[in-house]
C-alpha positions in Angstrom: 29.4 -31.2 7.3 32.2 -29.1 8.8 32.3 -25.3 8.8 34.6 -25.0 5.7 32.4 -27.4 3.7 29.2 -25.6 4.7 30.9 -22.3 3.7 31.8 -23.6 0.2 28.3 -25.1 -0.3 26.7 -21.8 0.9 28.8 -19.8 -1.5 27.9 -22.1 -4.4 24.2 -22.0 -3.7 24.4 -18.2 -3.5 26.0 -17.9 -6.9 23.6 -20.4 -8.5 20.6 -18.5 -6.9 21.9 -15.2 -8.2 22.4 -16.6 -11.7 18.9 -18.1 -11.7 17.4 -14.8 -10.5 19.2 -12.9 -13.3 18.0 -15.4 -15.9 14.4 -15.0 -14.5 14.6 -11.3 -15.2 15.3 -12.1 -18.9 12.0 -14.0 -18.9 12.1 -14.8 -22.6 15.5 -16.4 -22.7 14.6 -19.9 -21.7 11.5 -20.1 -23.9 13.4 -18.7 -26.9 16.1 -21.4 -26.4 13.5 -24.1 -26.2 11.6 -22.9 -29.2 14.7 -22.7 -31.4 15.7 -26.2 -30.4 12.2 -27.7 -30.7 10.9 -25.8 -33.7 8.6 -23.5 -32.0 7.6 -25.8 -29.2 8.5 -25.3 -25.5 8.5 -27.7 -22.6 8.3 -25.4 -19.6 9.2 -21.9 -18.4 9.2 -23.0 -14.8 13.0 -23.4 -14.4 14.5 -20.3 -12.9 12.0 -19.8 -10.1 12.1 -23.4 -8.8 15.9 -23.3 -8.9 15.9 -20.1 -6.8 13.5 -21.6 -4.3 15.5 -24.8 -4.0 18.7 -22.8 -3.4 17.0 -20.7 -0.8 15.7 -23.7 1.0 19.2 -25.2 1.2 20.6 -21.8 2.2 18.2 -21.5 5.1 19.1 -25.1 6.2 22.8 -24.3 6.1 22.4 -20.9 7.7 19.2 -20.9 9.7 20.0 -17.6 11.6 19.0 -14.8 9.3 19.6 -11.1 9.7 16.2 -9.4 9.6 17.5 -6.1 10.8 15.5 -3.2 9.2 13.6 -5.6 7.0 9.8 -5.0 7.3 9.2 -8.5 8.7 6.1 -7.6 10.7 4.4 -6.2 7.5 5.5 -9.3 5.6 4.0 -11.6 8.2 0.7 -9.7 8.1 0.6 -9.8 4.3 1.4 -13.5 4.2 -1.4 -14.1 6.7 -3.8 -12.1 4.6 -2.9 -14.1 1.5 -3.6 -17.3 3.4 -7.0 -15.9 4.4 -7.6 -14.9 0.8 -7.3 -18.5 -0.3 -10.5 -19.4 1.5 -12.3 -16.2 0.4 -11.3 -16.5 -3.3 -12.2 -20.1 -3.3 -15.6 -19.9 -1.6 -16.8 -16.4 -2.6 -15.2 -15.9 -6.0 -15.3 -19.5 -7.2 -11.6 -19.7 -8.0 -9.9 -23.1 -8.1 -7.0 -23.6 -5.7 -4.6 -24.2 -8.6 -5.6 -20.9 -10.1 -5.3 -19.1 -6.8 -1.8 -20.5 -6.3 -0.8 -19.6 -9.8 -2.0 -16.1 -9.4 0.0 -15.8 -6.2 3.1 -17.2 -7.9 2.9 -14.8 -10.9 2.3 -11.7 -8.7 3.8 -12.2 -5.3 6.4 -15.0 -5.4 9.5 -12.7 -5.2 8.0 -10.9 -2.2 7.0 -14.0 -0.4 10.5 -15.4 -0.5 12.1 -12.2 0.6 13.0 -13.3 4.2 14.6 -16.5 2.9 16.6 -14.4 0.4 18.2 -12.7 3.4 19.9 -16.0 4.2 22.2 -15.2 1.3 22.6 -11.5 2.3 26.0 -10.3 1.1 27.0 -13.7 -0.2 27.8 -12.9 -3.9 30.6 -10.6 -4.9 29.1 -7.4 -6.3 31.7 -7.2 -9.1 30.4 -10.6 -10.3 26.8 -9.4 -10.4 27.8 -6.2 -12.2 29.7 -8.2 -14.8 26.8 -10.6 -15.4 24.4 -7.7 -15.7 26.6 -5.9 -18.2 27.1 -9.0 -20.2 23.4 -9.7 -20.3 22.8 -6.1 -21.4 25.3 -6.4 -24.3 23.6 -9.6 -25.6 20.1 -8.3 -25.2 21.0 -4.8 -26.6 22.6 -6.4 -29.7 19.4 -8.4 -30.3 17.1 -5.4 -29.6 19.0 -3.0 -31.8 19.0 -5.6 -34.6 15.2 -6.0 -34.3 14.9 -2.2 -34.5 17.1 -1.7 -37.5 15.7 -4.6 -39.5 12.1 -4.0 -38.6 11.7 -7.8 -38.0 11.2 -9.6 -34.7 14.0 -12.1 -35.6 12.9 -14.3 -32.6 9.7 -16.2 -31.9 6.8 -14.0 -30.8 4.8 -17.0 -29.6 5.2 -20.7 -29.0 3.1 -23.2 -31.0 0.9 -23.9 -28.0 0.8 -20.2 -27.1 2.1 -20.8 -23.6 4.7 -18.1 -24.4 3.6 -14.8 -26.0 5.5 -11.6 -26.6 3.1 -8.9 -25.7 2.6 -5.8 -27.9 5.6 -6.3 -30.1 4.0 -4.3 -33.0 3.7 -0.5 -32.8 2.1 1.2 -35.8 3.9 -1.2 -38.2 7.2 -1.0 -36.4 8.8 -3.6 -34.1 9.0 -2.9 -30.5 12.4 -4.5 -29.6 11.8 -7.2 -27.0 15.1 -9.1 -27.2 15.2 -12.0 -24.8 12.2 -10.8 -22.8 8.4 -11.4 -23.0 7.7 -7.8 -23.9 9.4 -4.5 -24.8 8.3 -3.2 -21.3 10.3 -5.9 -19.5 13.3 -5.3 -21.8 13.0 -1.5 -21.1 12.9 -2.1 -17.3 16.1 -4.1 -17.5 17.7 -1.3 -19.6 16.6 1.2 -16.9 18.3 -0.9 -14.2 21.5 -1.0 -16.3 21.3 2.8 -17.0 21.0 3.4 -13.2 23.9 1.0 -12.7 26.0 3.0 -15.2 25.3 6.2 -13.3 26.3 4.5 -10.0 29.5 3.3 -11.6 30.7 6.7 -12.7 32.8 7.5 -9.6 34.6 4.1 -9.9 35.0 4.0 -13.7 34.0 6.9 -15.8 34.4 5.1 -19.1 32.5 2.0 -18.1 29.7 4.0 -16.5 29.3 6.2 -19.6 29.4 3.1 -21.9 26.7 1.4 -19.9 24.5 4.4 -19.8 24.7 5.0 -23.6 24.2 1.3 -24.5 21.2 0.9 -22.1 19.7 4.2 -23.3 19.8 3.3 -26.9 18.5 -0.2 -26.2 15.7 1.3 -24.1 14.8 3.6 -27.1 14.4 0.6 -29.4 11.5 -0.7 -27.2 9.4 2.2 -28.4 7.7 2.0 -25.0 7.1 5.4 -23.5 6.6 4.0 -20.0 10.2 2.6 -20.3 11.5 6.1 -21.2 9.9 7.5 -18.0 11.4 4.7 -15.9 14.8 5.1 -17.5 14.9 8.9 -16.7 13.5 8.4 -13.2 16.0 5.5 -12.4 19.0 7.4 -13.7 18.0 10.6 -11.9 17.6 8.8 -8.6 20.9 7.0 -9.1 22.6 10.3 -9.6 20.9 11.7 -6.4 22.1 8.8 -4.3 25.6 8.6 -5.9 26.6 12.3 -5.9 24.3 13.8 -3.2 25.5 14.5 0.3 22.3 14.9 2.4 21.2 11.8 4.4 17.6 12.5 3.5 18.3 12.7 -0.3 15.9 10.9 -2.6 13.4 10.1 0.2 10.5 11.9 -1.6 11.6 11.3 -5.1 9.0 8.5 -5.7 6.3 11.2 -5.1 7.9 13.4 -7.8 8.0 10.4 -10.2 4.2 9.8 -9.6 3.6 13.5 -10.6 5.7 12.9 -13.7 3.6 9.9 -14.6 0.4 11.9 -14.1 1.8 14.7 -16.3 2.6 12.1 -18.9 -1.1 11.1 -18.9 -2.2 14.7 -19.3 0.3 15.2 -22.2 -0.9 12.1 -23.9 -4.5 13.2 -23.7 -3.6 16.6 -25.2 -1.6 14.9 -27.9 -4.5 12.6 -28.8 -7.0 15.5 -29.0 -4.7 17.5 -31.2 -4.5 14.6 -33.7 -1.1 15.9 -35.1 1.3 13.8 -33.1 3.7 11.2 -34.5 3.3 7.5 -33.8 5.6 7.6 -30.8 3.7 10.7 -29.5 0.3 9.3 -30.2 -2.0 9.1 -27.2 -4.3 6.4 -28.7 -2.9 3.6 -26.6 -3.3 5.9 -23.5 -6.9 6.5 -24.4 -7.5 2.7 -24.6 -6.0 2.4 -21.2 -8.2 5.1 -19.8 -11.2 3.4 -21.1 -10.1 0.1 -19.4 -9.3 1.9 -16.2 -12.8 3.5 -16.2 -14.4 0.1 -16.8 -12.5 -1.6 -13.9 -12.9 1.4 -11.6 -16.7 1.3 -12.1 -16.6 -2.4 -11.4 -14.9 -1.8 -8.1 -17.1 1.2 -7.1 -20.4 -0.6 -7.7 -19.3 -3.9 -6.1 -20.2 -5.1 -2.6 -18.2 -4.1 0.4 -16.7 -7.5 0.6 -15.5 -7.5 -2.9 -14.1 -4.0 -2.5 -12.2 -5.0 0.6 -11.1 -8.5 -0.4 -11.1 -8.4 -4.2 -12.6 -10.4 -7.1 -9.8 -12.8 -7.8 -9.4 -11.2 -11.2 -5.9 -11.1 -12.5 -4.2 -10.1 -15.8 -2.6 -13.4 -16.7 -2.5 -15.0 -20.2 -2.8 -18.5 -18.8 -5.8 -17.7 -16.6 -7.4 -15.4 -19.3 -9.8 -13.7 -16.9 -9.9 -10.1 -18.2 -11.9 -8.7 -21.2 -9.3 -5.9 -21.7 -5.8 -5.2 -20.2 -5.8 -3.6 -16.8 -2.3 -2.1 -17.1 -2.4 -0.3 -13.8 -0.9 -1.8 -10.7 -3.3 -0.2 -8.2 -6.3 -1.4 -10.1 -4.8 -4.8 -10.7 -4.0 -5.5 -7.0 -7.4 -4.2 -6.0 -9.2 -6.4 -8.5 -7.2 -9.4 -7.3 -7.1 -9.1 -3.5 -9.0 -6.0 -2.7 -8.3 -2.7 -1.1 -7.1 -4.4 2.1 -4.6 -6.4 0.1 -3.5 -3.3 -1.8 -2.8 -1.4 1.4 -0.8 -4.3 2.9 1.2 -4.9 -0.3 1.9 -1.1 -0.6 3.2 -1.0 2.9 5.4 -4.0 2.2 6.8 -2.5 -1.0 7.5 0.8 0.8 9.3 -1.1 3.5 11.4 -3.1 1.0 12.3 0.0 -0.9 13.4 1.8 2.3 15.5 -1.3 3.1 17.3 -1.0 -0.3 17.6 2.8 0.1 19.3 2.4 3.5 21.8 0.0 2.0 22.5 2.1 -1.0 23.2 5.2 1.2 25.3 3.2 3.7 27.5 1.2 1.3 27.3 3.2 -2.1 27.7 -0.1 -4.0 26.6 0.5 -7.6 24.3 -2.5 -8.0 22.5 -1.8 -4.8 22.2 1.9 -5.8 20.8 0.8 -9.2 18.3 -1.5 -7.5 17.1 1.2 -5.1 16.8 3.6 -8.1 14.7 1.2 -10.1 12.4 0.6 -7.1 12.1 4.4 -6.7 10.5 4.5 -10.2 8.0 1.7 -9.3 5.2 4.2 -8.5 5.6 5.9 -11.9 5.7 2.7 -14.0 2.9 1.2 -11.9 0.5 3.8 -13.3 0.8 2.2 -16.8 1.8 -1.4 -16.1 1.7 -4.4 -13.7 5.4 -5.2 -12.9 5.8 -6.6 -9.4 7.8 -9.7 -10.3 10.7 -7.9 -12.0 11.1 -5.5 -9.1 11.0 -8.3 -6.6 13.8 -10.1 -8.5 15.9 -7.0 -8.5 15.5 -6.8 -4.8 16.7 -10.4 -4.5 19.8 -9.6 -6.5 20.6 -6.5 -4.5 20.4 -8.5 -1.2 22.8 -11.1 -2.6 25.5 -8.3 -3.1 28.5 -8.7 -0.9 28.9 -5.8 1.5 32.1 -7.1 3.0 35.1 -9.0 1.8 34.3 -12.3 3.5 31.8 -15.0 3.0 29.2 -14.5 5.8 29.5 -18.3 6.7 33.3 -18.0 7.2 33.5 -14.5 8.6 31.5 -14.8 11.8 33.2 -15.6 15.0 31.6 -17.0 18.1 31.3 -13.6 19.7 29.3 -12.1 16.8 25.6 -11.8 17.5 23.0 -12.6 14.9 19.3 -12.1 14.2 17.3 -15.3 14.1 14.4 -15.5 11.7 11.2 -15.7 13.7 12.4 -14.2 17.0 14.2 -11.1 18.2 18.0 -11.1 18.7 20.9 -8.7 18.6 22.1 -7.0 15.5 24.3 -9.1 13.2 27.9 -8.0 13.4 28.6 -7.8 9.7 25.5 -5.6 9.1 27.6 -2.4 9.0 
């Protein structure tokens, strides 16, 4: 295969991988399509992820030299090594089957494990294309979500016949939490938050388009009736404004800490509201109190466990297919600790921080709206992680941000023989197109 043919194949694979990643964000789209065609039945939901993995495998084969500059590859390698060690521990000490272990890894860490391979497509997809796809998906999903809110009816399937697909918590005090083409109102709200941040980042380029995107995503987010999404939406848009309109190089570096404080304040406000007993449904703290009861239960389980279980976990995971938990965990710190222990939590946290800093650097350096939006959503992860377990969606957004083209040329066609590269797995000089 000559250089030109490899370049065309590389570009096609990148576009297909990006499209599959965007579809995987809308995690209810493929199940809903199958259920409408098959009368409530579905064949599989494992379509988007395998397609992304296949494209990445071919991408690495076509372009084996990958720029790892500023990516936390050392942290990634340590985390992967720890997960390999955990396979033996979870199997022998926790009695988990190998299939269940791999399924839990896939549901929680897949998008982080493939991150270095994603860099093989770094800058390979035109950002304008990703922005248009994202805006189009928002329009479709917002229309469905608003219709669900106005009619008070789910309009779509809330579960498959075999219950392999379930829409989580779609009822809220008799009202419908809009979930659109997602598996929950929370996932829908996170996507709306990404689009809201994208609208803010687009303001300097197109005021009308930016405002329209903000307003549509804000109203769509409201229809989810999910207060966690409201917090994430505000945090994401605020961070996008800081990055887009700020001047200082250090801007936004400590914003995640502020967002954590905002999340803690929301817990306090919810408890006060519950005690007063006069709040409306949307202000009610009853669901928060249920979470606090669950958090207390799981915290006590960790505190009174053996040192080995505290350090390496219990293998417990909140997954409908594995069905291991008596009550929802709904807290990322507790969920990771229960699954792979405090050691795993520390390593994953270090990796997440490194990946966010990677996005932040690209957002500040290139000011590209989609990358700014991705970094902004990631900045809100500590806040939403207090109330939910959402690693997969954030990992997919990272993937899409890496795909964004930072130059005008296809990386396969743009490099000359004099341009140095970074090769995956060994040190080398900085890649020339990493400006």
